[in-house]
C-alpha positions as CSV (number, residue, x, y, z in Angstrom):
1,X,8.0,88.5,23.4
2,X,6.0,87.4,20.4
3,X,2.2,87.5,20.4
4,X,2.1,83.6,20.5
5,X,4.4,83.6,23.5
6,X,2.3,86.2,25.3
7,X,-0.8,84.1,24.6
8,X,0.9,81.0,26.0
9,X,2.2,82.8,29.1
10,X,-1.3,84.2,29.8
11,X,-2.8,80.8,29.5
12,X,-0.3,79.4,32.0
13,X,-1.0,82.2,34.4
14,X,-4.7,81.6,34.1
15,X,-4.3,77.9,34.8
16,X,-2.0,78.7,37.8
17,X,-4.5,81.1,39.3
18,X,-7.4,78.7,38.8
19,X,-5.5,75.9,40.7
20,X,-6.8,74.6,44.0
21,X,-5.2,73.3,47.2
22,X,-6.0,69.7,48.0
23,X,-8.2,70.8,50.8
24,X,-10.3,72.8,48.3
25,X,-11.0,69.8,45.9
26,X,-14.3,68.1,45.7
27,X,-14.6,64.7,47.3
28,X,-14.3,61.8,44.8
29,X,-17.4,59.8,44.3
30,X,-16.5,57.1,41.8
31,X,-15.5,53.5,42.2
32,X,-12.0,52.8,43.5
33,X,-11.2,50.7,40.5
34,X,-11.8,53.8,38.3
35,X,-9.6,56.2,40.3
36,X,-6.0,57.0,39.6
37,X,-3.2,58.6,41.7
38,X,0.1,60.3,40.8
39,X,3.2,58.4,41.9
40,X,6.9,59.1,41.6
41,X,8.6,56.2,39.8
42,X,12.1,55.0,40.8
43,X,13.6,57.3,38.1
44,X,11.9,60.3,39.8
45,X,9.4,60.9,37.0
46,X,5.7,61.3,37.8
47,X,3.6,58.4,36.6
48,X,-0.1,57.3,37.0
49,X,-1.3,54.3,38.9
50,X,-4.7,52.9,39.5
51,X,-5.7,53.4,43.1
52,X,-6.9,49.8,43.5
53,X,-3.4,48.6,42.4
54,X,-1.8,50.8,45.0
55,X,-4.2,49.5,47.7
56,X,-3.3,45.9,46.8
57,X,0.5,46.6,46.9
58,X,0.1,48.4,50.2
59,X,-1.8,45.5,51.8
60,X,0.8,43.1,50.5
61,X,3.6,45.1,52.0
62,X,1.9,45.4,55.4
63,X,1.4,41.6,55.4
64,X,5.1,41.1,54.8
65,X,6.0,43.5,57.6
66,X,3.8,41.8,60.2
């Protein structure tokens, strides 16, 4: 392993060890319009979506199902 590879592996290990469980995260305090969530797109890739856009789509779906 090269010195550069070792540095990169150590950086990844450090990030992994510093990770938190969802239950350990701080509570969000911003405006819903400023918040983003991770979603899986139809192609299976992770994408980002504004939380307010998700909320509108969810409300629309529940209205259609009633």
